[in-house]
BALOBA-1460 file (C-alpha; in Angstrom, 3 decimals):
// residues 346
<rec num="1" residu="m" x="-102.728" y="134.771" z="-108.705"/>
<rec num="2" residu="e" x="-103.163" y="136.958" z="-111.691"/>
<rec num="3" residu="p" x="-106.651" y="137.551" z="-112.932"/>
<rec num="4" residu="g" x="-107.760" y="135.254" z="-115.773"/>
<rec num="5" residu="v" x="-105.245" y="132.413" z="-114.962"/>
<rec num="6" residu="a" x="-106.995" y="129.138" z="-114.128"/>
<rec num="7" residu="a" x="-105.712" y="127.054" z="-111.233"/>
<rec num="8" residu="d" x="-106.491" y="123.688" z="-109.695"/>
<rec num="9" residu="a" x="-107.107" y="122.900" z="-106.068"/>
<rec num="10" residu="a" x="-103.348" y="122.758" z="-105.383"/>
<rec num="11" residu="g" x="-102.922" y="126.224" z="-106.699"/>
<rec num="12" residu="l" x="-100.885" y="125.200" z="-109.781"/>
<rec num="13" residu="p" x="-101.703" y="126.786" z="-113.091"/>
<rec num="14" residu="t" x="-103.528" y="124.498" z="-115.483"/>
<rec num="15" residu="a" x="-100.850" y="125.016" z="-118.159"/>
<rec num="16" residu="v" x="-98.148" y="123.723" z="-115.778"/>
<rec num="17" residu="l" x="-100.200" y="120.621" z="-115.024"/>
<rec num="18" residu="a" x="-100.660" y="120.013" z="-118.739"/>
<rec num="19" residu="i" x="-96.921" y="120.195" z="-119.290"/>
<rec num="20" residu="i" x="-96.279" y="117.753" z="-116.426"/>
<rec num="21" residu="v" x="-98.833" y="115.281" z="-117.755"/>
<rec num="22" residu="s" x="-97.462" y="115.563" z="-121.313"/>
<rec num="23" residu="t" x="-93.886" y="115.091" z="-120.144"/>
<rec num="24" residu="s" x="-94.844" y="112.054" z="-118.038"/>
<rec num="25" residu="s" x="-96.695" y="110.518" z="-120.969"/>
<rec num="26" residu="f" x="-93.715" y="111.077" z="-123.257"/>
<rec num="27" residu="v" x="-91.303" y="109.443" z="-120.766"/>
<rec num="28" residu="l" x="-93.616" y="106.451" z="-120.347"/>
<rec num="29" residu="a" x="-93.928" y="106.117" z="-124.126"/>
<rec num="30" residu="v" x="-90.139" y="106.161" z="-124.531"/>
<rec num="31" residu="i" x="-89.750" y="103.528" z="-121.804"/>
<rec num="32" residu="a" x="-92.409" y="101.345" z="-123.444"/>
<rec num="33" residu="l" x="-90.740" y="101.693" z="-126.839"/>
<rec num="34" residu="g" x="-87.341" y="100.841" z="-125.358"/>
<rec num="35" residu="w" x="-88.814" y="97.773" z="-123.661"/>
<rec num="36" residu="q" x="-90.396" y="96.608" z="-126.915"/>
<rec num="37" residu="i" x="-87.086" y="97.013" z="-128.755"/>
<rec num="38" residu="a" x="-85.199" y="95.182" z="-126.010"/>
<rec num="39" residu="k" x="-87.828" y="92.430" z="-125.948"/>
<rec num="40" residu="h" x="-87.553" y="92.078" z="-129.724"/>
<rec num="41" residu="f" x="-83.825" y="91.423" z="-129.486"/>
<rec num="42" residu="l" x="-84.092" y="89.280" z="-126.373"/>
<rec num="43" residu="d" x="-86.870" y="87.081" z="-127.746"/>
<rec num="44" residu="g" x="-85.678" y="87.065" z="-131.356"/>
<rec num="45" residu="g" x="-82.986" y="84.979" z="-132.953"/>
<rec num="46" residu="r" x="-79.565" y="85.774" z="-131.545"/>
<rec num="47" residu="v" x="-76.190" y="84.192" z="-132.125"/>
<rec num="48" residu="r" x="-73.151" y="83.823" z="-129.923"/>
<rec num="49" residu="v" x="-69.864" y="82.593" z="-131.367"/>
<rec num="50" residu="y" x="-66.957" y="80.996" z="-129.493"/>
<rec num="51" residu="l" x="-63.555" y="79.913" z="-130.842"/>
<rec num="52" residu="n" x="-61.489" y="77.275" z="-129.010"/>
<rec num="53" residu="t" x="-58.318" y="75.334" z="-129.692"/>
<rec num="54" residu="a" x="-58.845" y="71.576" z="-130.019"/>
<rec num="55" residu="i" x="-56.990" y="68.330" z="-130.715"/>
<rec num="56" residu="l" x="-58.831" y="65.503" z="-132.468"/>
<rec num="57" residu="e" x="-57.635" y="61.922" z="-132.188"/>
<rec num="58" residu="p" x="-59.822" y="60.159" z="-134.792"/>
<rec num="59" residu="d" x="-61.685" y="57.119" z="-133.480"/>
<rec num="60" residu="y" x="-60.810" y="58.082" z="-129.919"/>
<rec num="61" residu="l" x="-61.381" y="61.523" z="-128.393"/>
<rec num="62" residu="l" x="-61.437" y="65.294" z="-128.705"/>
<rec num="63" residu="t" x="-59.506" y="67.543" z="-126.338"/>
<rec num="64" residu="v" x="-60.617" y="71.192" z="-126.101"/>
<rec num="65" residu="n" x="-59.333" y="74.291" z="-124.339"/>
<rec num="66" residu="r" x="-62.592" y="76.137" z="-123.671"/>
<rec num="67" residu="s" x="-60.927" y="79.286" z="-122.373"/>
<rec num="68" residu="g" x="-60.835" y="80.664" z="-125.926"/>
<rec num="69" residu="r" x="-57.075" y="81.245" z="-125.739"/>
<rec num="70" residu="h" x="-54.842" y="80.083" z="-128.577"/>
<rec num="71" residu="v" x="-52.906" y="77.567" z="-126.509"/>
<rec num="72" residu="m" x="-53.105" y="73.851" z="-125.758"/>
<rec num="73" residu="k" x="-51.449" y="72.612" z="-122.567"/>
<rec num="74" residu="d" x="-52.734" y="69.022" z="-122.446"/>
<rec num="75" residu="a" x="-49.478" y="67.057" z="-122.560"/>
<rec num="76" residu="e" x="-50.918" y="63.711" z="-123.670"/>
<rec num="77" residu="a" x="-53.016" y="65.145" z="-126.496"/>
<rec num="78" residu="a" x="-50.091" y="67.304" z="-127.637"/>
<rec num="79" residu="r" x="-47.846" y="64.236" z="-127.735"/>
<rec num="80" residu="h" x="-50.180" y="62.565" z="-130.223"/>
<rec num="81" residu="v" x="-50.038" y="65.648" z="-132.445"/>
<rec num="82" residu="r" x="-46.237" y="65.731" z="-132.389"/>
<rec num="83" residu="l" x="-45.805" y="62.005" z="-132.998"/>
<rec num="84" residu="g" x="-48.684" y="61.491" z="-135.447"/>
<rec num="85" residu="g" x="-52.230" y="60.306" z="-134.901"/>
<rec num="86" residu="a" x="-53.953" y="63.562" z="-133.921"/>
<rec num="87" residu="l" x="-55.039" y="66.778" z="-135.644"/>
<rec num="88" residu="e" x="-54.712" y="70.281" z="-134.241"/>
<rec num="89" residu="l" x="-57.980" y="72.069" z="-135.071"/>
<rec num="90" residu="a" x="-60.128" y="75.080" z="-134.206"/>
<rec num="91" residu="q" x="-63.479" y="74.403" z="-132.565"/>
<rec num="92" residu="l" x="-66.127" y="76.928" z="-133.619"/>
<rec num="93" residu="v" x="-69.210" y="76.884" z="-131.382"/>
<rec num="94" residu="v" x="-72.383" y="78.737" z="-132.394"/>
<rec num="95" residu="e" x="-75.295" y="79.118" z="-129.946"/>
<rec num="96" residu="n" x="-78.790" y="80.589" z="-130.286"/>
<rec num="97" residu="p" x="-79.872" y="81.991" z="-126.892"/>
<rec num="98" residu="g" x="-83.006" y="83.534" z="-128.413"/>
<rec num="99" residu="k" x="-86.579" y="82.234" z="-128.414"/>
<rec num="100" residu="v" x="-87.018" y="81.830" z="-132.176"/>
<rec num="101" residu="p" x="-85.130" y="79.600" z="-134.654"/>
<rec num="102" residu="v" x="-82.277" y="81.081" z="-136.669"/>
<rec num="103" residu="t" x="-80.299" y="79.895" z="-139.697"/>
<rec num="104" residu="v" x="-76.506" y="80.251" z="-139.726"/>
<rec num="105" residu="y" x="-74.250" y="79.707" z="-142.707"/>
<rec num="106" residu="s" x="-70.625" y="79.840" z="-143.911"/>
<rec num="107" residu="p" x="-68.887" y="79.016" z="-140.618"/>
<rec num="108" residu="g" x="-65.235" y="79.960" z="-140.682"/>
<rec num="109" residu="l" x="-62.559" y="82.381" z="-139.559"/>
<rec num="110" residu="r" x="-62.056" y="86.121" z="-139.944"/>
<rec num="111" residu="v" x="-58.507" y="87.443" z="-140.364"/>
<rec num="112" residu="t" x="-57.333" y="91.004" z="-139.632"/>
<rec num="113" residu="g" x="-53.991" y="92.752" z="-139.319"/>
<rec num="114" residu="h" x="-52.765" y="92.005" z="-142.830"/>
<rec num="115" residu="g" x="-54.203" y="94.962" z="-144.728"/>
<rec num="116" residu="k" x="-57.277" y="93.258" z="-146.194"/>
<rec num="117" residu="k" x="-60.803" y="94.189" z="-145.156"/>
<rec num="118" residu="n" x="-63.499" y="91.608" z="-144.451"/>
<rec num="119" residu="h" x="-61.174" y="88.679" z="-145.111"/>
<rec num="120" residu="t" x="-63.015" y="85.520" z="-144.108"/>
<rec num="121" residu="f" x="-62.573" y="81.901" z="-145.159"/>
<rec num="122" residu="t" x="-63.908" y="78.442" z="-144.395"/>
<rec num="123" residu="p" x="-61.131" y="75.846" z="-144.078"/>
<rec num="124" residu="r" x="-61.588" y="72.081" z="-144.301"/>
<rec num="125" residu="m" x="-64.046" y="70.785" z="-141.706"/>
<rec num="126" residu="y" x="-64.224" y="67.468" z="-139.846"/>
<rec num="127" residu="a" x="-67.321" y="65.752" z="-138.498"/>
<rec num="128" residu="l" x="-67.784" y="63.940" z="-135.209"/>
<rec num="129" residu="a" x="-70.043" y="60.907" z="-135.099"/>
<rec num="130" residu="e" x="-73.278" y="60.755" z="-133.116"/>
<rec num="131" residu="g" x="-73.256" y="59.956" z="-129.439"/>
<rec num="132" residu="f" x="-70.668" y="62.457" z="-128.235"/>
<rec num="133" residu="g" x="-72.848" y="65.059" z="-126.554"/>
<rec num="134" residu="p" x="-72.682" y="68.813" z="-127.245"/>
<rec num="135" residu="d" x="-69.366" y="68.547" z="-129.089"/>
<rec num="136" residu="e" x="-70.765" y="66.564" z="-131.998"/>
<rec num="137" residu="a" x="-69.478" y="68.449" z="-135.042"/>
<rec num="138" residu="t" x="-70.970" y="68.833" z="-138.495"/>
<rec num="139" residu="t" x="-69.513" y="69.694" z="-141.899"/>
<rec num="140" residu="k" x="-72.722" y="71.345" z="-143.135"/>
<rec num="141" residu="s" x="-72.300" y="74.942" z="-144.273"/>
<rec num="142" residu="v" x="-75.944" y="75.879" z="-143.529"/>
<rec num="143" residu="v" x="-77.513" y="74.917" z="-140.195"/>
<rec num="144" residu="r" x="-80.920" y="75.684" z="-138.664"/>
<rec num="145" residu="l" x="-80.623" y="76.395" z="-134.931"/>
<rec num="146" residu="e" x="-83.673" y="75.966" z="-132.730"/>
<rec num="147" residu="p" x="-84.183" y="78.228" z="-129.675"/>
<rec num="148" residu="y" x="-81.375" y="77.607" z="-127.173"/>
<rec num="149" residu="g" x="-79.732" y="75.370" z="-129.765"/>
<rec num="150" residu="r" x="-76.033" y="74.852" z="-130.415"/>
<rec num="151" residu="v" x="-73.850" y="73.611" z="-133.264"/>
<rec num="152" residu="t" x="-70.128" y="72.855" z="-133.398"/>
<rec num="153" residu="f" x="-67.677" y="72.942" z="-136.304"/>
<rec num="154" residu="l" x="-64.098" y="71.623" z="-136.351"/>
<rec num="155" residu="l" x="-61.852" y="73.630" z="-138.673"/>
<rec num="156" residu="d" x="-58.450" y="72.579" z="-140.021"/>
<rec num="157" residu="y" x="-57.026" y="76.092" z="-139.937"/>
<rec num="158" residu="w" x="-53.237" y="75.887" z="-139.803"/>
<rec num="159" residu="g" x="-52.632" y="75.389" z="-143.519"/>
<rec num="160" residu="a" x="-54.868" y="78.335" z="-144.439"/>
<rec num="161" residu="v" x="-53.352" y="80.582" z="-141.778"/>
<rec num="162" residu="r" x="-49.813" y="79.844" z="-142.962"/>
<rec num="163" residu="g" x="-50.925" y="80.689" z="-146.490"/>
<rec num="164" residu="v" x="-52.337" y="84.055" z="-145.363"/>
<rec num="165" residu="l" x="-49.128" y="84.957" z="-143.524"/>
<rec num="166" residu="k" x="-46.983" y="84.002" z="-146.503"/>
<rec num="167" residu="s" x="-49.039" y="85.851" z="-149.114"/>
<rec num="168" residu="a" x="-49.577" y="88.981" z="-147.012"/>
<rec num="169" residu="e" x="-45.923" y="89.221" z="-145.944"/>
<rec num="170" residu="v" x="-46.785" y="90.443" z="-142.469"/>
<rec num="171" residu="d" x="-45.404" y="89.425" z="-139.103"/>
<rec num="172" residu="t" x="-48.706" y="89.062" z="-137.236"/>
<rec num="173" residu="i" x="-52.360" y="88.396" z="-137.954"/>
<rec num="174" residu="f" x="-55.406" y="88.177" z="-135.693"/>
<rec num="175" residu="v" x="-58.028" y="85.447" z="-136.048"/>
<rec num="176" residu="r" x="-61.632" y="85.314" z="-134.812"/>
<rec num="177" residu="g" x="-64.409" y="82.849" z="-135.396"/>
<rec num="178" residu="y" x="-67.353" y="83.984" z="-137.492"/>
<rec num="179" residu="v" x="-70.643" y="82.793" z="-138.950"/>
<rec num="180" residu="g" x="-73.258" y="84.387" z="-141.195"/>
<rec num="181" residu="v" x="-76.825" y="84.761" z="-139.865"/>
<rec num="182" residu="a" x="-79.682" y="84.624" z="-142.375"/>
<rec num="183" residu="g" x="-82.225" y="87.439" z="-142.317"/>
<rec num="184" residu="r" x="-80.429" y="89.714" z="-139.873"/>
<rec num="185" residu="t" x="-77.383" y="91.372" z="-141.313"/>
<rec num="186" residu="r" x="-74.777" y="91.011" z="-144.012"/>
<rec num="187" residu="r" x="-72.051" y="91.194" z="-141.421"/>
<rec num="188" residu="p" x="-71.011" y="87.871" z="-139.868"/>
<rec num="189" residu="q" x="-71.308" y="87.364" z="-136.137"/>
<rec num="190" residu="k" x="-67.847" y="87.029" z="-134.621"/>
<rec num="191" residu="s" x="-66.254" y="85.560" z="-131.540"/>
<rec num="192" residu="s" x="-64.936" y="87.825" z="-128.785"/>
<rec num="193" residu="w" x="-62.539" y="90.570" z="-129.858"/>
<rec num="194" residu="w" x="-60.819" y="90.279" z="-126.473"/>
<rec num="195" residu="k" x="-60.117" y="86.571" z="-127.079"/>
<rec num="196" residu="r" x="-58.969" y="86.895" z="-130.684"/>
<rec num="197" residu="w" x="-55.993" y="84.733" z="-131.615"/>
<rec num="198" residu="k" x="-52.650" y="86.411" z="-132.273"/>
<rec num="199" residu="i" x="-50.604" y="84.314" z="-134.706"/>
<rec num="200" residu="d" x="-47.103" y="85.373" z="-135.689"/>
<rec num="201" residu="a" x="-45.146" y="84.493" z="-138.807"/>
<rec num="202" residu="g" x="-43.248" y="81.285" z="-138.068"/>
<rec num="203" residu="d" x="-45.881" y="79.928" z="-135.663"/>
<rec num="204" residu="y" x="-46.796" y="76.350" z="-136.467"/>
<rec num="205" residu="t" x="-48.722" y="75.105" z="-133.429"/>
<rec num="206" residu="a" x="-50.803" y="76.241" z="-130.457"/>
<rec num="207" residu="i" x="-49.125" y="73.649" z="-128.224"/>
<rec num="208" residu="a" x="-47.438" y="75.331" z="-125.284"/>
<rec num="209" residu="g" x="-43.654" y="75.458" z="-125.476"/>
<rec num="210" residu="s" x="-43.447" y="75.206" z="-129.299"/>
<rec num="211" residu="p" x="-42.119" y="71.623" z="-129.247"/>
<rec num="212" residu="q" x="-40.416" y="69.784" z="-132.092"/>
<rec num="213" residu="f" x="-42.579" y="67.619" z="-134.342"/>
<rec num="214" residu="s" x="-41.581" y="64.160" z="-135.507"/>
<rec num="215" residu="p" x="-41.444" y="63.537" z="-139.288"/>
<rec num="216" residu="l" x="-44.122" y="60.898" z="-138.736"/>
<rec num="217" residu="g" x="-46.419" y="63.509" z="-137.202"/>
<rec num="218" residu="v" x="-45.823" y="66.003" z="-140.025"/>
<rec num="219" residu="i" x="-46.382" y="63.499" z="-142.837"/>
<rec num="220" residu="w" x="-49.418" y="61.948" z="-141.131"/>
<rec num="221" residu="q" x="-51.162" y="65.323" z="-140.763"/>
<rec num="222" residu="v" x="-50.600" y="66.256" z="-144.415"/>
<rec num="223" residu="l" x="-51.739" y="62.910" z="-145.849"/>
<rec num="224" residu="y" x="-54.660" y="62.264" z="-143.504"/>
<rec num="225" residu="s" x="-57.065" y="64.788" z="-145.024"/>
<rec num="226" residu="s" x="-56.528" y="63.476" z="-148.561"/>
<rec num="227" residu="l" x="-57.505" y="59.886" z="-147.749"/>
<rec num="228" residu="p" x="-61.028" y="58.391" z="-147.667"/>
<rec num="229" residu="e" x="-62.689" y="57.180" z="-144.496"/>
<rec num="230" residu="d" x="-63.467" y="53.860" z="-146.110"/>
<rec num="231" residu="v" x="-63.553" y="52.232" z="-149.515"/>
<rec num="232" residu="t" x="-66.696" y="51.739" z="-151.567"/>
<rec num="233" residu="d" x="-68.130" y="48.364" z="-152.525"/>
<rec num="234" residu="e" x="-67.188" y="49.105" z="-156.123"/>
<rec num="235" residu="q" x="-63.557" y="49.683" z="-155.127"/>
<rec num="236" residu="l" x="-63.506" y="46.444" z="-153.168"/>
<rec num="237" residu="r" x="-64.787" y="44.516" z="-156.199"/>
<rec num="238" residu="s" x="-62.302" y="46.181" z="-158.535"/>
<rec num="239" residu="d" x="-59.100" y="44.429" z="-159.660"/>
<rec num="240" residu="r" x="-57.122" y="47.580" z="-158.848"/>
<rec num="241" residu="p" x="-55.687" y="48.090" z="-155.350"/>
<rec num="242" residu="a" x="-58.060" y="50.016" z="-153.096"/>
<rec num="243" residu="p" x="-56.988" y="53.465" z="-151.857"/>
<rec num="244" residu="l" x="-55.270" y="53.632" z="-148.508"/>
<rec num="245" residu="t" x="-57.739" y="54.742" z="-145.830"/>
<rec num="246" residu="r" x="-57.319" y="57.079" z="-142.884"/>
<rec num="247" residu="g" x="-57.581" y="54.224" z="-140.414"/>
<rec num="248" residu="a" x="-54.637" y="52.383" z="-142.000"/>
<rec num="249" residu="l" x="-52.427" y="55.446" z="-142.530"/>
<rec num="250" residu="h" x="-50.545" y="55.512" z="-139.232"/>
<rec num="251" residu="y" x="-49.538" y="51.849" z="-139.385"/>
<rec num="252" residu="t" x="-48.495" y="52.132" z="-143.035"/>
<rec num="253" residu="l" x="-46.349" y="55.218" z="-142.428"/>
<rec num="254" residu="e" x="-44.748" y="53.780" z="-139.322"/>
<rec num="255" residu="e" x="-43.863" y="50.555" z="-141.104"/>
<rec num="256" residu="a" x="-42.509" y="52.363" z="-144.197"/>
<rec num="257" residu="m" x="-40.522" y="54.946" z="-142.230"/>
<rec num="258" residu="g" x="-39.043" y="52.246" z="-140.006"/>
<rec num="259" residu="r" x="-37.173" y="50.876" z="-143.008"/>
<rec num="260" residu="f" x="-34.962" y="53.971" z="-143.141"/>
<rec num="261" residu="s" x="-32.580" y="55.421" z="-140.561"/>
<rec num="262" residu="e" x="-32.856" y="58.890" z="-142.128"/>
<rec num="263" residu="r" x="-35.161" y="60.659" z="-144.545"/>
<rec num="264" residu="p" x="-35.089" y="58.983" z="-147.973"/>
<rec num="265" residu="e" x="-35.692" y="60.607" z="-151.330"/>
<rec num="266" residu="r" x="-39.377" y="61.273" z="-151.914"/>
<rec num="267" residu="k" x="-39.722" y="58.863" z="-154.845"/>
<rec num="268" residu="q" x="-38.033" y="56.104" z="-152.873"/>
<rec num="269" residu="f" x="-40.312" y="56.698" z="-149.905"/>
<rec num="270" residu="e" x="-43.386" y="56.696" z="-152.153"/>
<rec num="271" residu="v" x="-42.390" y="53.286" z="-153.523"/>
<rec num="272" residu="t" x="-41.909" y="51.973" z="-149.973"/>
<rec num="273" residu="i" x="-45.292" y="53.276" z="-148.801"/>
<rec num="274" residu="n" x="-47.048" y="51.575" z="-151.721"/>
<rec num="275" residu="e" x="-45.093" y="48.409" z="-151.022"/>
<rec num="276" residu="v" x="-46.254" y="48.351" z="-147.403"/>
<rec num="277" residu="a" x="-49.808" y="49.326" z="-148.337"/>
<rec num="278" residu="g" x="-49.811" y="46.658" z="-151.049"/>
<rec num="279" residu="q" x="-49.506" y="43.967" z="-148.387"/>
<rec num="280" residu="a" x="-53.161" y="44.660" z="-147.598"/>
<rec num="281" residu="g" x="-54.176" y="45.366" z="-151.192"/>
<rec num="282" residu="d" x="-53.897" y="49.143" z="-150.795"/>
<rec num="283" residu="r" x="-52.206" y="52.005" z="-152.620"/>
<rec num="284" residu="l" x="-51.416" y="55.658" z="-151.894"/>
<rec num="285" residu="p" x="-54.097" y="57.505" z="-153.922"/>
<rec num="286" residu="m" x="-52.550" y="61.008" z="-154.066"/>
<rec num="287" residu="a" x="-48.770" y="61.080" z="-154.549"/>
<rec num="288" residu="s" x="-48.919" y="64.885" z="-154.830"/>
<rec num="289" residu="k" x="-49.765" y="65.101" z="-151.113"/>
<rec num="290" residu="l" x="-46.499" y="63.322" z="-150.336"/>
<rec num="291" residu="f" x="-44.709" y="66.106" z="-152.250"/>
<rec num="292" residu="e" x="-46.531" y="68.614" z="-150.035"/>
<rec num="293" residu="a" x="-45.523" y="66.639" z="-146.943"/>
<rec num="294" residu="y" x="-41.854" y="66.761" z="-147.958"/>
<rec num="295" residu="q" x="-42.115" y="70.520" z="-148.480"/>
<rec num="296" residu="r" x="-43.507" y="70.833" z="-144.982"/>
<rec num="297" residu="l" x="-40.647" y="68.716" z="-143.617"/>
<rec num="298" residu="d" x="-38.153" y="71.079" z="-145.262"/>
<rec num="299" residu="e" x="-39.874" y="74.126" z="-143.724"/>
<rec num="300" residu="m" x="-39.914" y="72.576" z="-140.249"/>
<rec num="301" residu="e" x="-36.281" y="71.496" z="-140.535"/>
<rec num="302" residu="t" x="-35.177" y="74.965" z="-141.633"/>
<rec num="303" residu="a" x="-36.966" y="76.476" z="-138.631"/>
<rec num="304" residu="g" x="-35.336" y="73.963" z="-136.287"/>
<rec num="305" residu="r" x="-38.715" y="72.464" z="-135.367"/>
<rec num="306" residu="l" x="-38.213" y="68.975" z="-136.801"/>
<rec num="307" residu="a" x="-37.145" y="65.983" z="-134.704"/>
<rec num="308" residu="p" x="-34.938" y="63.183" z="-136.091"/>
<rec num="309" residu="w" x="-36.455" y="60.827" z="-138.684"/>
<rec num="310" residu="t" x="-36.842" y="57.909" z="-136.255"/>
<rec num="311" residu="e" x="-38.531" y="59.963" z="-133.515"/>
<rec num="312" residu="g" x="-41.694" y="58.206" z="-132.342"/>
<rec num="313" residu="l" x="-41.268" y="55.100" z="-134.503"/>
<rec num="314" residu="i" x="-42.005" y="51.786" z="-132.806"/>
<rec num="315" residu="g" x="-40.476" y="48.503" z="-133.951"/>
<rec num="316" residu="l" x="-43.128" y="46.236" z="-135.448"/>
<rec num="317" residu="e" x="-43.051" y="42.468" z="-135.688"/>
<rec num="318" residu="s" x="-42.717" y="41.217" z="-139.232"/>
<rec num="319" residu="s" x="-45.720" y="38.954" z="-138.703"/>
<rec num="320" residu="k" x="-48.057" y="41.934" z="-138.408"/>
<rec num="321" residu="r" x="-49.877" y="43.034" z="-141.513"/>
<rec num="322" residu="a" x="-51.256" y="46.422" z="-142.462"/>
<rec num="323" residu="p" x="-54.949" y="46.754" z="-141.573"/>
<rec num="324" residu="n" x="-57.361" y="45.946" z="-144.402"/>
<rec num="325" residu="k" x="-60.309" y="48.144" z="-145.288"/>
<rec num="326" residu="r" x="-62.646" y="45.337" z="-144.252"/>
<rec num="327" residu="d" x="-61.088" y="45.364" z="-140.780"/>
<rec num="328" residu="v" x="-61.144" y="49.113" z="-140.211"/>
<rec num="329" residu="k" x="-64.227" y="51.122" z="-139.307"/>
<rec num="330" residu="s" x="-63.206" y="54.730" z="-138.831"/>
<rec num="331" residu="v" x="-65.296" y="57.405" z="-137.114"/>
<rec num="332" residu="e" x="-64.284" y="61.060" z="-136.777"/>
<rec num="333" residu="a" x="-65.562" y="61.490" z="-133.324"/>
<rec num="334" residu="a" x="-64.837" y="62.169" z="-129.737"/>
<rec num="335" residu="p" x="-66.264" y="64.183" z="-126.922"/>
<rec num="336" residu="s" x="-64.258" y="66.861" z="-125.222"/>
<rec num="337" residu="s" x="-63.754" y="68.756" z="-122.024"/>
<rec num="338" residu="a" x="-62.040" y="71.979" z="-121.110"/>
<rec num="339" residu="d" x="-58.415" y="71.218" z="-121.955"/>
<rec num="340" residu="s" x="-59.082" y="67.596" z="-121.017"/>
<rec num="341" residu="a" x="-60.085" y="64.414" z="-122.781"/>
<rec num="342" residu="a" x="-63.029" y="62.028" z="-122.743"/>
<rec num="343" residu="s" x="-63.864" y="58.868" z="-124.625"/>
<rec num="344" residu="p" x="-66.945" y="58.195" z="-126.758"/>
<rec num="345" residu="q" x="-70.154" y="57.344" z="-124.956"/>
<rec num="346" residu="p" x="-71.814" y="54.005" z="-125.794"/>
């Protein structure tokens, strides 16, 4: 050892030991900092977003494909969509796996592939009544999620998606679920990029095999969203006919359509619907939606996706009457299972 260089008992220079100790301290500090950062994210509010295809049969059940793929293979649920009586929706599930509450807002869909950046929208939402487990859905746009909490939204997306494809004039778009998270970032949290939905121009359903739709199914889906769940006490006391409700729609359409062997003129069909609805003191509240339904029929017929007018119609006895508002209690609810169906719990 050179003269004047201090050494410890092991014979290492003191300067070398100082460097070793300093380096070890720095590494431990970095590890501790990394652990604190990881713990902050693990314990803090976090959001996971899932997007599933779903079919809602109001008053009865919800069928969901939980794989995240844009396809529905359940034959029975798909039959109700094609023949009228069920809605094809997107189920947006938002979970908070963190240990602190978090507020989410503006649930909806994010669209890419059409040349517009940060294009998000919130389509019409449907609620599910209480008593249906984790798939109870809300229409609230701002929701507070407790630790390990979960919220579900049902989105009526097909009309909006068709509008995007038509206005953008592209052949394909990609769709992901998204939700804003208060206090974290301006960017919405999105569902898996790997499970994003690919929707091509001309697509009209997620049902496997691209089946034909009956006119009853097409008209029912267009009119359903415009009708009230029930009538108010004031409407019941009024001398004017009460608006047709969602619960009475299917019967009214089936009865009115059964009076024609082929599609009638829109005005003639409107008169017939009001005639049938009038048997129970009802009226069609929004004739403009019938115009929209006829436009949709024309589009489906042009694409070769429309079944004959009488497809799915069932002969009704003349003694039957259209359901009255006082007889119908409609709930937008049903539980679901992975691409399977379940009925409401008592």
